[in-house]
C-alpha positions in Angstrom: 18.8 -8.6 -19.5 15.8 -11.0 -19.6 12.3 -9.1 -20.1 10.9 -11.6 -17.4 11.5 -11.8 -14.1 9.9 -14.6 -12.9 12.8 -16.6 -13.2 13.5 -14.4 -9.7 11.1 -16.2 -7.7 11.3 -19.4 -9.3 14.4 -19.4 -8.2 13.9 -18.8 -4.4 10.6 -20.5 -4.5 13.1 -23.7 -5.9 16.3 -22.5 -2.7 13.5 -22.6 -0.3 12.5 -25.7 -0.8 16.1 -27.3 -1.2 16.9 -25.7 2.4 13.7 -26.9 4.0 14.3 -30.9 2.6 16.2 -33.5 4.1 17.1 -37.2 3.3 14.7 -36.7 0.5 14.3 -36.0 -3.4 14.0 -31.9 -3.8 11.6 -30.3 -6.7 14.1 -28.4 -7.4 11.0 -26.2 -9.8 7.8 -25.0 -8.8 4.5 -26.5 -9.4 3.5 -23.8 -11.3 6.4 -25.1 -14.2 6.3 -28.8 -13.0 2.9 -28.8 -14.8 4.3 -27.8 -18.1 7.0 -30.1 -18.5 5.1 -32.9 -20.7 6.3 -35.2 -22.9 5.6 -33.1 -26.4 8.2 -30.5 -25.3 10.9 -32.8 -23.7 14.2 -34.0 -25.3 16.8 -36.6 -24.4 20.0 -35.6 -22.6 22.7 -35.3 -24.6 25.7 -34.1 -23.3 29.3 -33.4 -24.4 32.1 -34.8 -22.6 32.6 -32.2 -19.6 28.4 -32.6 -19.0 27.2 -29.1 -20.4 23.9 -30.5 -22.2 25.0 -29.7 -25.9 21.8 -28.3 -26.8 23.7 -25.3 -25.0 26.4 -25.7 -27.6 24.4 -26.0 -30.7 21.5 -23.1 -30.4 21.3 -20.1 -31.5 21.3 -18.5 -28.3 23.9 -17.1 -26.3 23.4 -17.9 -22.5 25.3 -15.7 -19.7 24.5 -16.6 -15.8 20.9 -14.3 -15.3 22.3 -14.9 -11.4 23.9 -16.6 -8.7 24.1 -20.3 -8.8 22.3 -22.2 -6.1 24.1 -24.7 -4.0 22.6 -27.9 -3.1 22.9 -30.4 -0.3 20.2 -33.3 -0.8 20.7 -34.9 2.6 21.4 -32.4 4.5 24.7 -34.1 5.3 27.3 -31.1 4.2 28.2 -32.3 1.6 27.6 -29.8 -1.7 25.2 -32.3 -4.5 24.4 -29.9 -6.9 24.4 -26.6 -8.7 21.7 -25.4 -10.1 22.5 -22.5 -12.7 20.1 -19.9 -14.2 20.8 -18.9 -16.9 19.5 -16.2 -19.8 19.6 -15.3 -23.7 18.9 -11.2 -23.8 17.4 -11.7 -27.6 15.3 -14.1 -27.3 14.0 -12.8 -24.1 14.1 -17.3 -23.0 15.6 -18.4 -19.1 16.8 -21.9 -18.2 17.8 -23.5 -15.5 20.0 -25.9 -15.0 21.2 -28.4 -12.5 24.3 -30.7 -12.5 25.5 -32.8 -9.9 28.7 -30.3 -7.8 32.7 -31.8 -8.9 35.2 -33.5 -6.5 37.3 -30.6 -7.6 37.6 -26.6 -7.4 35.7 -25.1 -10.7 35.0 -27.9 -12.1 31.0 -30.2 -12.4 30.0 -33.4 -13.0 27.2 -34.3 -15.9 23.5 -32.3 -16.2 21.0 -33.6 -14.6 18.2 -31.2 -16.1 17.3 -28.3 -17.7 14.7 -26.6 -19.0 14.1 -23.6 -21.0 11.0 -21.6 -20.7 10.0 -19.0 -22.9 9.5 -15.0 -22.6 5.6 -15.4 -22.1 6.8 -18.3 -19.4 6.3 -21.0 -21.9 8.1 -24.4 -21.3 10.2 -24.6 -24.7 12.3 -28.0 -23.3 13.4 -30.1 -21.5 15.7 -33.1 -19.8 16.3 -35.2 -17.4 14.7 -35.2 -14.5 13.7 -31.9 -12.5 13.9 -33.7 -8.8 17.1 -34.3 -7.6 17.9 -37.0 -5.1 20.4 -37.3 -2.6 23.9 -38.5 -4.4 25.5 -42.1 -2.8 29.3 -40.4 -2.8 32.0 -42.7 -1.8 34.0 -42.2 1.7 37.4 -40.8 1.5 
């Protein structure tokens, strides 16, 4: 288990915000974490063919799910838009939040649109993408 529990209220705030917003962008980070996102720790979003950030395959951490994922329906049309994952590395104490597009088939996800890695002291070590999730435009069947 990871050392800091600050990600638990962090996800709770994010999920409450997601539930309250309709037809707008959804901020998936609380203001105190958003304030720590600056250009010095921003990275380019490099993705593997399956949409996972390469950073999570090439880094030294061993990421595991820290809690059940959150599902986001930004425009509240009944269609799942994004999945938000909270990961942890028990050796370093780092935590990560990833937002990926909800896939079109079961157990499949689209590309990652945002990630942030948070140190054990709650500092942001790196991030990529946009922490504000817009509604997705999907073709009607």
